[in-house]
C-alpha positions in Angstrom: -9.8 -9.4 -21.5 -10.2 -10.5 -25.1 -7.5 -8.1 -26.3 -5.0 -9.6 -23.8 -5.8 -13.0 -25.2 -5.2 -11.9 -28.8 -8.8 -11.9 -29.7 -8.9 -8.4 -31.0 -12.0 -8.9 -33.2 -14.0 -10.1 -30.3 -12.8 -7.2 -28.1 -13.6 -4.8 -30.9 -17.2 -6.2 -31.1 -17.7 -5.9 -27.4 -16.6 -2.2 -27.2 -18.7 -1.4 -30.3 -21.7 -2.9 -28.6 -20.9 -0.9 -25.4 -20.9 2.4 -27.2 -24.2 1.6 -29.0 -25.7 1.2 -25.5 -23.9 4.2 -24.1 -22.8 6.6 -26.9 -20.8 8.8 -24.6 -18.7 5.9 -23.2 -15.2 7.5 -23.6 -13.4 4.3 -22.4 -15.1 2.4 -25.2 -13.8 4.7 -27.8 -10.4 4.8 -26.3 -10.2 1.0 -26.3 -11.4 0.8 -29.9 -8.6 3.2 -30.8 -6.1 1.0 -29.0 -7.3 -2.0 -30.9 -7.0 -0.2 -34.2 -3.4 0.8 -33.3 -2.6 -2.9 -32.6 -4.1 -3.8 -35.9 -2.0 -1.2 -37.7 -4.8 1.3 -38.6 -3.6 4.6 -37.1 -6.1 6.7 -39.0 -9.0 4.7 -37.5 -7.4 5.0 -34.1 -7.1 8.7 -34.4 -10.8 9.0 -35.1 -11.7 6.9 -32.1 -9.3 8.7 -29.7 -10.8 12.0 -30.8 -14.3 10.7 -30.0 -13.1 9.6 -26.6 -11.7 13.1 -26.0 -14.9 14.8 -27.1 -16.7 13.0 -24.3 -13.9 13.2 -21.7 -11.6 16.2 -22.6 -9.0 15.5 -20.0 -8.6 11.8 -20.7 -4.9 11.2 -20.4 -4.9 7.7 -21.9 -6.7 9.0 -25.0 -4.2 11.8 -25.4 -1.4 9.2 -25.1 -3.0 6.9 -27.7 -3.6 9.8 -30.0 0.1 10.8 -29.7 1.1 7.3 -30.5 -1.1 7.1 -33.6 0.4 10.4 -34.9 3.9 9.1 -34.2 3.2 6.0 -36.2 2.0 8.1 -39.1 5.2 10.2 -38.8 3.3 13.3 -37.7 5.8 14.4 -35.1 4.5 17.9 -34.3 1.0 16.5 -33.7 2.4 13.6 -31.7 4.4 16.0 -29.5 1.3 18.1 -28.9 -0.8 15.2 -27.8 1.8 13.6 -25.5 
């Protein structure tokens, strides 16, 4: 909700609180990764997407986000692998 309203910092804080409560909350890590992509931080996004996938190995949206982050970094083979 916050991210849709352009309040990325508020959304980031909410998801960070969520994963403190439930450290295996894959959706939280995926959403943090998405926020980092929107903020132009693909390296941070990659880290969060990998965390999401460590808890939910078949999480399609996390793979897609990971591919997008690699694409932004110009890492085409890695992006292709994740998409």
